[in-house]
C-alpha positions as CSV (number, residue, x, y, z in Angstrom):
1,X,9.6,-100.1,-27.2
2,X,7.8,-97.9,-24.7
3,X,4.5,-98.8,-23.1
4,X,1.7,-98.6,-25.5
5,X,-1.7,-97.0,-25.3
6,X,-4.8,-98.2,-27.2
7,X,-3.6,-96.2,-30.2
8,X,-0.4,-98.1,-30.3
9,X,-1.7,-101.7,-29.9
10,X,0.1,-102.4,-33.2
11,X,3.3,-102.7,-31.2
12,X,2.2,-106.0,-29.8
13,X,2.3,-107.5,-33.3
14,X,5.7,-106.0,-34.3
15,X,8.2,-108.4,-35.7
16,X,11.0,-106.5,-33.8
17,X,9.8,-107.7,-30.4
18,X,12.1,-110.1,-28.5
19,X,15.8,-110.7,-28.6
20,X,16.3,-109.3,-32.1
21,X,15.2,-105.9,-31.0
22,X,18.8,-104.9,-30.3
23,X,19.4,-104.6,-34.0
24,X,17.0,-101.7,-34.2
25,X,19.0,-99.2,-32.1
26,X,22.7,-98.3,-31.9
27,X,24.7,-100.0,-29.1
28,X,25.9,-97.9,-26.1
29,X,29.5,-98.3,-27.4
30,X,30.7,-96.7,-30.6
31,X,30.1,-98.8,-33.7
32,X,32.1,-98.8,-36.9
33,X,30.3,-97.9,-40.1
34,X,30.4,-101.5,-41.4
35,X,28.9,-102.7,-38.1
36,X,26.1,-100.0,-38.3
37,X,25.3,-101.0,-41.9
38,X,25.2,-104.7,-41.0
39,X,23.0,-104.0,-37.9
40,X,20.6,-101.8,-39.9
41,X,20.4,-104.4,-42.7
42,X,19.4,-107.1,-40.2
43,X,16.7,-104.7,-38.7
44,X,15.4,-103.8,-42.1
45,X,15.1,-107.5,-43.1
46,X,13.0,-108.1,-40.0
47,X,10.9,-105.0,-40.9
48,X,10.4,-106.3,-44.5
49,X,8.1,-109.1,-43.3
50,X,6.4,-107.2,-40.5
51,X,2.6,-107.0,-40.6
52,X,2.6,-103.6,-38.8
53,X,5.4,-101.9,-40.8
54,X,3.2,-99.0,-42.0
55,X,1.8,-98.3,-38.5
56,X,5.4,-98.3,-37.1
57,X,6.7,-95.9,-39.7
58,X,3.7,-93.6,-39.3
59,X,4.2,-93.6,-35.5
60,X,8.0,-92.8,-35.8
61,X,7.2,-90.0,-38.3
62,X,4.4,-88.6,-36.1
63,X,6.6,-88.4,-33.0
64,X,9.7,-87.5,-35.0
65,X,11.6,-90.4,-33.5
66,X,15.3,-89.4,-33.8
67,X,16.8,-92.9,-33.2
68,X,16.7,-96.4,-34.6
69,X,15.0,-98.3,-37.4
70,X,11.3,-97.8,-37.5
71,X,9.1,-99.1,-40.3
72,X,12.1,-100.2,-42.2
73,X,13.8,-96.8,-42.3
74,X,16.7,-95.3,-40.3
75,X,16.9,-91.8,-39.0
76,X,18.3,-90.2,-42.2
77,X,15.7,-92.0,-44.4
78,X,12.8,-90.9,-42.2
79,X,14.1,-87.3,-42.4
80,X,14.3,-87.5,-46.2
81,X,10.8,-88.9,-46.3
82,X,9.5,-86.0,-44.2
83,X,11.3,-83.5,-46.4
84,X,9.9,-85.1,-49.6
85,X,6.3,-85.0,-48.1
86,X,6.8,-81.3,-47.2
87,X,7.8,-80.8,-50.7
């Protein structure tokens, strides 16, 4: 994750910090659909127990983060959430 300001201090408490952080973003090489699903499932499992999940999701939506798992949602799921909120 990027450097954080005082408004993003939640990142220090994120469960995704450390070696497991690779599961949250696609690899630099192409991945098969089953590999993506497995990687995203691992990331979402980590998110499920995270104490700052809501802050993370709010941040990703606020900045319209186009990549990775944030707050337990992937890119498409965050887009659907935004569309539902726009109503």
